[in-house]
N, C-alpha and C positions, 0 to 999 in steps of 0.2 A: 430539464435543467438544478441540481441541485447546489447550491449555494457555496458558491466556491471556497467557504470558511469553514465550509462543511468536507466537502474532498480534504483539503487542508491537514484538517483534523485527525481523519482514517489515515489519510496516504501517511501524514509525519509521525502512526506510533511505529512502535514496536508489533515484531512478528508476533511472542509470545503475551503483547495484549491483543492483539482479535482469537483469542482464544484454535488455533486453529486443530487439528491433530493433528498426534504426535507421526504422521508422516507426512503432513507439511512443513507439517517441524525442521524435521531431518530433513524434507529435498533441498530448506529453504538454505540450513547450515552445507551443505553439503553446495552451494553457488553465492556464500558467501553474501548470502540477502540479512538483512537486520531490518529493516523497515516493509512498509506493504509498496510505499513508490515502487521502487526496486525488483518488489513482490510486478506489478505492474510494466514497469519498462521492458521484467525480458521475456512477457509473456505477447507486448505487443513487438519487436522485435524479430520475432516470428526460430530463435535462434534453435539452432535441433539438441545443443543439449538440455538446453531448459524445457525439450519435447520434454527430453530423452530423459531426468531424472526425475520428475509432476506427475508423467503422465493424468490423463482422460479424470482419473477420480478428486487429486488432487485438482487440475486446473480446477473446475468443476469445485469442488467444496470452497477454492477461493473465492471466485464468482457466487459462490452463495451469498458466502460473511457478505461480501460487499455487500452483497444488493439490501440484506438484512439490513445495513447501516444507511441502506436509503445512494447503493452507489447502484447503479442499475447496469444493464447492456453500452445502451445507449451514452448515457454518462462515460463508462472506458472508448470506447470511439471514441466519442471530442476529444476524452483528456490527450496535449501535448506535452508528454515531455521529454523536453527539454533545457539546456544552458537558464532561461529566460524563466519556467518553474522550480527548477531548487533551488534555481535563487531566491526566489516571490516562500515557496516551503523554509526553507532555511532562516529568512524573514521570521515569514509563519510560528516554524518555534520556537523561537529568540523571543515573539513577545508572546510570545500557550505560558513557555518559561517564567516569563518576569515574571507575571498574572497570577501561574498556581504559587510562586513565590509571592506576594505580597500578601495575597489571601490567605499564605500559610502563617505572615509577619503580618 
């Protein structure tokens, strides 16, 4: 299992910072997805609209990019994106941004 901080750091990222292909970025825009965790949330829902828009190539690319960053298939399967997770993720973003701001100043 990957450390929770690493998972939060990756899932809190803006999709544009993950170096996805134009295809994946456009797919995300079509569904209003801005953060990586939102992609995972939609994947887990097995939403037919998501599957129709993204397709197998885009889903494979997303999984590959996450795997490159240390989040494997097992980590994704164990991940539960509920309100508590979103609250923790939001708290992580605040702490991360405060640390980043402190380092700059």
